[in-house]
N, C-alpha and C positions, 0 to 999 in steps of 0.2 A: 522504426527508430531503434528497436532492439531486436536482434535475431538470434535464436538458439538453433544451431545446426547439428543435429544428431549428437547432443551432449550426453555424456555419461560421467557419473561421479559416484564413488563408493564412500560411505560413512560407516565407521565401526564394522568394517568387514562385509557390508552388504551394499547393494546398489541403492542409492538414494534417488538417482535419476538414470534411466536407461533409454538410449536412442531418443532423447527428448528434443523435439523441434517445435519452435513457436516463433511467430512474428508479432511484435507489439507495434502497431501502426502509429505514426505520428499524429498527435492531437486527438487521440481516442483513449477511452478507458477500457482496460482489459482486466477481468477479475478471474483469479485462480480459485477454484473450489475443488472439494474432494475430501475424503476421510482423513482423519489425523494420521500423520506419518507418510502421506503420499508424496511429499517432496515440495509442497507449495513454498514454504519459507526458504528452502534450499535454493529454489529458483530466484528468489529475491536477492539472496546473498551472492549468488553468481552474477546477477545483473549489476549489483553494486561493486563488483570486483573484489569482494571479500573472500571468495573462494575461487579456486582455479579448476576448470574441468579436466578430467583425465582423458576424456575422449571428446571429439568434436570441437566446435569453437563457438564463441559468442561475439557478435558484432554490435557495436554502438555507433549508429549513424554511419555505418560502413567501415568503421575502424575495429580491428580485432582487439578485444578486451583481454588483458592478462596474457597476451601472446609472448612467446619466448623472444628475447632480443629487443623488446620494446620497453620504453620507459615512460610512456604517456598515460599509464593507467590512472595515476593520481590526478592528472588533468581531466580525464574523463569523469572521475568521481565527483569533481567539482561541478559537473554539469548534471548531477543527479541529486535529488532530495530524497532522504530516506527517513521514514517514520517507523520506529520500532514498536513492537508490542508494548502496550502500557506506557508509551511515550519515550522512555529511556532518557529522561532529563537528569542532569547532574544535581543531586539534592543540596550540595554545599554552595551552589551558585545561585545568584538571583535570576529571576525570569529574564531580565534584560541580558545578563551575561550568558545565559543559555542560548538565547536567540542569536546574539551577534558573535558567538564564539568563533565560527569559521571565518567570518568577515575580518575579525581582528587578526586571526592567524595569517590571512592573506594580505594583511597590511592595508586594508581599506582606510581611507581618511575618516576622521570623526564625522565630518559633514555628510559624507556619502552614507555612512552607517545610519546616522540619524534620519536622513531623508528616506532611506529604504525602510527603516523601522516604522516611521509614520505611515508610509504607504500600506505596510502589512497590517498594522493595527486597525486601519480602516477596513481593509479587505476581510479580515477575520473577525472583526467586531470584538476584539479583546480590549477591555478598558485600560487606558494608559496607567491608571493608578496601581495596577497589579505588577508593573515592571520591577519594582523594588522588592517584591515578595519573593519568598523561597517556594519551590515546587510543593513542599509539604503543606503550605498554607492555602493551596488552591483546591478547588473542587476537581472531580475527575474530568468534567467537561472543559474546564479552564486549562488543565494540564494538556489535554489533547489539542486545544487551540495553540498553546505555546509550542508543542511539538511540531505542529504544522507550520507555524511561523518560522521555527528554526530550519525546517526543511526547505522553505521557500526563500530564505534570506539571500542566497546567492542567485536567485532567479533561475533555477535549473530548468533544463529542457524536459526532464523526466522526473516523475514522482514515483517512488516505491513505497507502498503502504502495507505494513504487515499487521493485520487485525487491528487497525487504528481505533476502532470503536468497541472492541470486544469486551473490555472491562467495565463498561458503563452501564448504568441502570437503563431500563427500556425507554423512559421518557427523555432522558438526556440523549440517548443514542438516536432516537427518532428525530430530535431537533438537529443534531449534528449531521445526520444523514442528509437532511435537506440543505444544510449549509455547505456540505461537501459537494453535493450535486451542482449547486449554484456556482461554487468556486471552480469546479472542473469546467463548467460551461464558459465561465468568464475568462479563465486563463488559457484554455485550449491547449493544455500541456498533454504530453503522453503520460498515461498513468497505468501502472501495473499494481493491482490490488489483491491482497490475500484476505479472504473472509470465510468463516464457517457458516455465515448466514446467507442462505440462498436468496431470500427476499431482498436483502441488502445488496447482494451482487446484481440481481436483476434490475434493481432500482438505479444503481450507480453506474453500471458498466454497459458499454456498447456490445461487448463480447464476453461470454462466459467460457472458461476453459476448464473442463472437468478432468481431473487427474486421478489416477490409481496406480499405486506401486511404481511411482517415478515416471509414468508415461502419460501422454495425452490420450484420453478416451474419446472425447468429442468436444468440439468448440462451436460456438454460434450464440445467437441470442436465446433467451429463455424459451420462447415459443418453439424454436427449432429443436432444442434439446428435449422439450416435453412432447412435441408433436411428432418428431421423426427421430427417435433414439436409435443409435447405431447398434446397441446391444442391450440386453436386459439390465445390466448394471446401471445404465443411465436412468432408467425408469425407477429402479429400486432405490437409487440414491436420492432422486428428487422426491419420491414418495415418503422416504424416511424423514424428510424435513418439511413435510406439508404442514400448513397452519392448522391448529386445533379448531374444531367446529365452534361456531359462535354460541355464546350462552344465551338461552332464551330469556325473555323478559320475566316470565313466571318464576324462573329460578333465582332472579335477582330480588324478588319481593321478600319482605320480612315475613318470617313464619307467624 
């Protein structure tokens, strides 16, 4: 669905991506993992057409994105849903206005907007009573549901998610991970996900792509990365994020 072919891009005088190649297959979930500053979020911005590569090219369903002499990038963006870190909702707008913003910009009819909104409320289990609220009145989990609703409003073919659950407390994050997995399975859309949580990536994604210094180190499912690492960095990175040992029952007893 999205292809990066030998993409290079410099940010602040240094390469953010170098000879970066990746295929995001249709109907599958791909998770980008790696240390901070390795270029994960830059990949999403390039996929969304918000940045232009200096080298190589990016294809969306076979069409060159941000190619010289083409004026269809905006149309391609309308086929992409993008969830920013911490939601990116407009605080001065109501929940309803945040969700339907792009549909109104594209002059959808009121009936079409309301029908799509009802469908999404059922899909994401967001209570309709919250539609007139402002984002600041919502919990963190509710704001993330609204961000997902906004991303899905135009029924895009691709979802780009940049640390969508990173700012949530563990219990809410656990609940929304399960909801996202069900959502991905139900919608069968192409998803490119950025997360720092390896367990989350392994749970949600079909393929994990480990990055370092703007390059792909290795890709595959978690068992492939853990069982047949291509280089020591793969093992070192996975080991650094291993889960802490379980607390024994004796340590939980009152003194």
